[in-house]
N, C-alpha and C positions, 0 to 999 in steps of 0.2 A: 079580443079583442089584444093590441102590441101592451107591451110591459113597455114603453123610453125613457130612461132615465140619461140626461143630457148635462155635463157638465166638461168645459173647454169645448176644444174642438171634437169629444167623443162624444158617439151616444151607444149605452149597452139597453140594447136586447134583454132582458133577462128570458123574457119567453123565448124567444126562441135561440138561447145561448149563444148569442151573434155582440161583436166592440164596432163597431164603428166608427173609423178615424174621417173626420173629411167627407164624409159618405160612403168610403170603401171599405168594405169589413180589415180587419185583423185578424189576423192567424194565432193562439192561443192556446195554451193544454189543458184541457178539461179541469186539472186541478187551480190550476192558474185562476178561470175562469172563475170556477167557485168563491174564491178567497175573497178576488173584485167585490162580486154582489155581492158579499158578505159585508164589506166596508163601504162599497157605497150605498148601501139600502140603508149601515147607517149612520151616516156625513157627520163627520161632530162630533162622534161619538167616542167612545174607547170603546175596541174590542181588546181585547184580553186573548191571547195568545189561547185560552181553553176552550174558551170560546169560539175562536176560531177550527180547532179540531175537531169537536163537535160538530160544528157546520158540515164542515165538508169534509172530513175523514170518520164517520161519523162510527162509534163502535170497531176504531185499526188503537193500535199502537205506533202512533208514524212519533220519531226523530224531532227535533227542534228543526234541524237543519233545513226540515223540505218545505216547512212554512219561509224558511229562511231565502232559500233560494226561490218559491214562488214572487216572492215578497220583491225581490232584489231584482227578478223578471222585466215584473209592474213596473216599477219603477224606471226602469229601462226606459218603459215603451209609454209610459205616459210621464216621466216626467219627475223628479226626485220631490220635489215640491208639495203632490198633492197625498203621498201617504208619509206622514207624521208617527216618528216610531217617540212609544212613551216607553222610555229604560225601564225593562221591569215589569211590565203588567203588558204592554199589547202594541197596538197601533189603533191611528186613526184617519180614517180622510176626511181630508182638509178641505177641497173643494168644494164649490158652490153646486148644486147638482137640481133642473130641474125635472118635476114629474113626479116627484117622490109622491103625493094627492092622491094618484092612481094604485101603487102600489097595495097589492094582497095584506095579510096578517103577517105573512112570515113564511110563505110556502115559494117565496122567490130569492130566500134566504137558505133554503137547505137543497143540498141535488135533491134529483129524482126519487124520493124514495114515497113510496106508497105503502097503506096499512097492505096489503097484496104481499108486498115484498119483504116484509118484518116479523118478525120473530124475537118470542119473550121463551125465556127462561127461568120458570119458579123456584124456587126452593124446595127440591127433596125433601117432604115429610119423611122424618124420621119413626118408626114403631119400634125401635127399641124396648124397652121396658131401661133404659138410661139415659134419662135425659143428655148428659154428656156428650152422647153420642151425636148430636146433633151438628159439629163442630166436622163428621166427617159426613152427613148430607149432603151440610153447606155448603164442602168446598169441593164433592162430586158438584157441585149445580154450577159452582164458580168456576170451574172448569169446565165446563161443559160451555158457557160463556166466554172464556179466553180465546178457544178455541176455534168455534163456532165464527168469531169475530172476524178469523180470517182468512172465511171467503168470500168469493169475488160475487155472490150472488144473495145475497144476506142483508140484509141488516139487523140485528139485534139489540134489544134492550136494551142500557144498561142496569149495572143488580142494583143500585139503590135503587128502580123504581118497578124491578120486578121481584125484587125481596120482601116488598110491600106487603105481598099474598100470599102470606103466608097460612095453613090451617088453622081455624077451618075458613078455606078460604069460597070469597063467590063462584057465582057457576063460572064457564068459560067465557062466554059470550058479555058476560059483563066488564071481565076483566079482559076482556079485548078492546071493548068499546073503551075501557079505562085511558088502556095504554096505546089506544093506534094501533091496535095488532090484527093479526088475520089468526097466528101460527103460535101456539105453548109447544114449548118439553115441560113433561111435568114429573112427575115420579116417585117412588118411596124407597124408600131403606129400611132392613130389618136383620139387625143383627143377634148372630145365637150361636156362644159358645165361640166355636173357630170357625164359623162359616155368616157372610154376610148375603141376605139378597138383595138384590137391586131391581125395579122394575122401573119401564120409562118408557113414556106417550108423548107422540106427538098429536097433538090435534085440531082439527081445524073448529077455531071457537067462533067463526059466523054460521056453523052448520051443525055446529052440538058434535063433529062426529073424529071419533079416533082413525087414525090412517096411520099408523105403527106400532105396535107394540112390542115388548119384546122382556126380557127376566131374564136376570143376569147370575147365576149363583157360585162365589166363589172359595176358596181359603182365605183365610185370613191369616196367611206364613208374609204380608209385608199389604200394609196399609194403603202406604199413601203409590204401589208399585200398584193394586188393586183397583185404586184411583187414576192411574193414569189410562191404565187398562180397556177398562169398561166405560172413564168418558170418553175416549178413543174409539170405541166401537158407538156410543151414540153419537158422535157427531160423523162418523164416514157415512150411517145410517140416514142423520134426519134428513141431509140433505138433498141426496138423488128421491127422494123418498118426494121431500119437498119443492123441489124444482116440478117430477111428474106432475105433479096436481096441478102446478105452475102452468105448464104446457095446455095441460088436460082444460086444465077453466079457462083460460086465453081461444080453447084452439075453436070451444062450443060459445064464445062470444057473440056476438051481435051484432055491436055497436062499432056504426062507421066511425067514429072521432076517436082511434082505439091511439090512446097515451106510449111511448117508449116504451116502459115497461111489458103492457099487452103485445106490443108488435115485437121485443126482442124473445119470451116466452112463444107466441105462436110461431114464431122466427125457427125456436129451437125445436115445437112440434112436428112439422112444416122436416126438418133439416133429418130426423131421427124412423122420416116415412120413406126414403131415400129413392123414392123413382123419380124419376126427368121433372115432372110437374110436378112433387113437391120439392125439390132442390131449387125448381124456379119461384115458385111463390115463397122461401124459406130466403130467396133474395131480394123479393120487392118488400116484404114486410123489415128487413136490415135497411135497404134504403128510405122508406121509411121514415125507420126509427133513427138514422145517421139525421136523416134530415132536423127530427126534435130535440136528438139532442148527437150534434157534431164530436166526431173523434171517441165517439164514447167507447172504452176499449174493449169493452164484453159485444160490442154489434162488429167491430172490426176480426174480434179476435173469429169469432161464427163466419162473417162472411169468405175472412180465407178460407175454414176447411170449407165452406161451397164452393169454392173454385178443387183444393183436392181432389173434393167428392167428384167432382164433372171426370176428372182423371180415373181416382183410384175406377168410377165407373164404366171411361170406357167412352166417354162422351163431347170429348176438346175435341177437337180440330186441330187443336195449334197446343200439347200438354204441353214443352215448355213456354209459354207464353201463361198460362194457367200457372203451374209451378212458379213461378217467376210473382205473377201478382198472388200469389198469397202468401208468400215473404215477404214481398212491401205490406200486405196491410197485417200481417204479423209483426214485423218489426215497428208500424206505427203505432197499433197498438204497444207496444212495449214504455216506445217511447214517449206514450200520455200517460203510461202507473207504470214505474220497472219496478216497485211493490208488486205488479198483479201477479198471480199465480196461473191464472187460466192463459193471460198472455204470454207469457212461457215458454206454459204447452202446445201453444195455437204455435210456437216459435216452432219451439224445439221440432214438432211432427213436417213444417215444412219443409227443415232444413233437410230433415231427409229423405224429402221428396226429393227434392234438390242432389241430395248423396253424401251430402256431409255430418255426419255418423258422427265422427268428436265430439263436433261443437250441438249437435242437439241435442245426444245424452246427456252434455254439459247443461241444456235449458233445461233440460226433461228432470236434471238434478237438481235444479236450486228453485224450478218451483216446486219443488218437494218441499225445501230446505223453507219458503215461504209458509208452504198448508200442506203439512205433516202427512194429513185427514185425508189428499183428493186420493182417492181411488184414479181416475183417468189417468194423471200423471203414471203414476205409477205401476199400468201397466201399460201404459205406450213405452214406458222407458222398460220396463220386462222384455216387449215386440223388439226397440231396438238394438238389447243384450241380447238376443237369442242371436238375430242376424248378425250381431258381431263375434257372436263366437264364443261369449261367452254362458253358457245355458243353463250353470245352478244360479247366478245374479238374477237372470232372467226369471225362473222357476218362482226364486223367492220374492220377486215383482210382487209377478202375477197372482202366487198365492196371498197374495198381503194386500190388492187389490181385490178380487176376489172376497176375501174375509170382510175385506170394508163395504165391499156392497154389493150381493147376492146377487141383487134384481135389476144391475149397472146396463143400460143401453148397450156398453161397449164387449159386456161379457162373451160372446161369441169372439169376438176379437184376443179376450185374454185366451179364452179357452184354444184358440188356433198361436196364440206363441207358441204353446207349449207343443201344440203337433209342430210346430217349427225348432223348436227345443228339440224335442225325439231325433228327427231328418238330420239335423247337423251332427247329431250324435253319435249318427248311424241308426238308431232303432225307432226302423222304420213302424217292428207293428205299432210300437206308440207312438208314432204319427198318424197312425193310418185311424189307433180308436180316437187320437184328440182329436182329430180336421172331422170323424164323421160325429160327434157332443159339436164342434161349429158348425155344421153347417143345421142341426137340428134346433140349435136357438133360434140360427139365422138360414131358412133355407132361401129364403128371397134375396143374398150378397151372394151372387153368383163366382166369384173369388172364390169364397169355403169351395166348391167345387172343385177347381182346378187343383185347391196345395190339396184334396183330399184323391185328385187324381196324380197327383205325380206322387204322393204317399205311396199308394195300390200300384202303381207301377213299381217303386224301389223296395217294395215287398214282395215282388217278382206274381201281384194279382192283375195282368192285362188286360183281360175282362172285365171286371168289373173295374178298373182306373182307365176304360175306353166309354163305359157308361158315363161313371162320376163327369168327366168328358163332358160328355154330350152333353148333358145333365147343363154342367159352366155355362154352355156355347147356343141354347133355346133364343137366348135375346138379345147377349152380343158375346163379344168377344175378346180378345186378351191378342192385343199385339205386343213386339219385341222391349220396344219403347214404354208402353205401357207396363207389362211384367215385370222390367226391370224397378221401375219407380216404386211400386205397389212391395218389391221385395229386393231389400236395398242388403243383400248380402254383401257381408264386407271382403269375403272371399271371395273372388272373379273363379275359383274349382267349381266355388259349392254353387256358385248359380248356375255356371253353365250345368251340374249335373244335377241342377233343378229344372234346368231348357229342356235336358236329355231324356229327364222320367216324363214330362210333359210331350214330349212328343213319339214313344214311345209308346201314349196313351190315343193320339192322333193328333197331338195338336200342330199347327201346319204353320204356326205363330215365326 
């Protein structure tokens, strides 16, 4: 059923996430729409700035100026008289609203956040003999909450709620039900002499299943540095494990009426299978998800990547048009949420396909400022630095990504970057070694065999180079235009050298 709220000449359809003016749709950013929902649903009631931050930016630290910008946008659109400022406190919607009796309790006030998407970090248990060491275990958990809150994929339960569950805590399923979440991060800290041992677990509370577990032993030379290192390692590991579980869970669902989050996770599941049929299925899921939540940055960004994938795979009838569309969608994602690390990561990748490496590198660096634990952005930054000839920096970023997320679906690309860095440096034996590793990790990615062929030809092993190229050409083939998009060497001489070695291996492109 449509949930329509009417005021003045406007109709606010909260479930469809649509605002109509005189029956015509009005363009409104995702965050501004959420602010409007929060105010209209509480018409006549003071809504504090703190409440608005909790409703519109759950789990995130946001400057007050962001809220003021959206309030200003709404006033220009609706008229200044409908939103009153209560100095020092918040805002009140002053219009007369009809249709309030239809509203659900609170669901329309919140962004689309389900138990599946949420995660709670419980206080780590202090197993040391000294109860005063609890400050370290609490600090570690708080650090994890702070860092996870910067992920674009997670809704993190506030500390004050999750820290109510100290030892002895109820069963995981009971905690999840009480907090309205599905996943828990739990852990222990044991300090003995000059060494601290920390364990951490990611638990699916609905199934009482441990999805990930790791132990860290560190010397206590600098307590705060240890806290930073371990919290970073835990956060970097938790996000990709959580995403893989959500992707698998939704891919197995037979529900005909999938909601936004399930559609987005199913789109990711298809995307990583990289066949033409899977990419098409991913695009179909994203189209439905965008109907449910128009202009959602995550959906727009992933849709941008599907266009890039069509080019990388050699399926695009018009590669330039596909890259143009990828850049358009990525820019739209950034415009909807300029604090979104995934959107900036996507834009950086799309800009690299357009040949704009300096701006692409700047976007990826910004993505890492927004979310320092973003392994995918670190790996992609390393790739572009390698093509730019900055090979030492490239390897540093790739190793950072691999250490942070050793089971990441990007892993083959990161190993591939090491092969490219060796190739640029003239270390062809090293390039062959890493190209072999990249093909072993993703033998279904035909472009890995092209790289292997070029490195083998550069190393003088033409017989093996021809075999590798034949393997890569079994299903599809690069032409020169697509090869350049996927291999944006900033030095034209290096690109020509790469092409020359592929031709030695038998490539006719």
